[in-house]
N, C-alpha and C positions, 0 to 999 in steps of 0.2 A: 252743359250750359256754359258759355264763355263768361269770364269774370269781367268786371268793369275795367280792370287793367288790360285784359285781352282786347276788349273793344277799343279802349283808348289807343293802344298800340296799333290796331288795325286802321283806325282813323288817321293817325299820324303817318303810317306807311302809305296810305292812299294819297294823303296830301303831299307827301314827299314826291311821289310819282306824278302828281297832278297839282302843282303849286298854285295854279290859277282857279282850281275847283272851288265851288261853293254850292250849298244845297240846303234844303230844309231838313228837319229832323227825320221826316218820313222818307225823303229822298236819300239821305245818308244811309238809313237803315235798309232801304230797298235796293238802291243801286250800288253803293259803295261796299256795304258789308255783306249783303245777301249774295252778290256776285262772287265775292271773295270766298264765302262759305261754300258756295256751289262748286267752285274750282277746287277747293280743298277736298270736298266730298267726292268729286269725280276721281281724283287721285287715289283716294282710299278705296273706292269701288273698283277701280282698275287693279289695284294691288290684290284685293280680295278675289276678283275673278281670276287673276293669274294663278293664285294659290289653289283655287278650286279646280282650275284646269289641270295644273300640275299634279294634283292629288286624284285626278280622274273623277271628281264628283259631278262636273258639268262637262258638256261638249260644246264646241264652237261650230257654228254653221255659217259659212260664208255665203252671202247673197250676191246677186248680180251686180248690185251697186257697190260691192266690196265692203259694205258695213257688216261686221260680224254680229251674229245673234247667238245667245247662249241659252242652253236648256239643261235640265237635269239629265244625267247619264242614266238611262233606264235600268242598267245593271245595278245601280246604287240605290234605287228607290226604297227598297225594304231596309236598307242599312241606315237611313236617316233617322236620327233620334231628335224629336222636337220637344223642347221644354215647354210645358204648359203652365 
């Protein structure tokens, strides 16, 4: 959970990049901060997928539209340990 300081910095960063921007509380939360969080999460997910591919836990399947899909490497299925 981001702190008030983290949110304050994110708002100022957004306003620095968009000095004419203005919005409501809900607009700021939804458009300014949520989009930033999604972009950060996509980077984190990309890094995780890269590691899982490198470690051979998942496989990458290229589709006709060149967008990759990922799935479990069947050879690793029984080796996964899930924390309950």
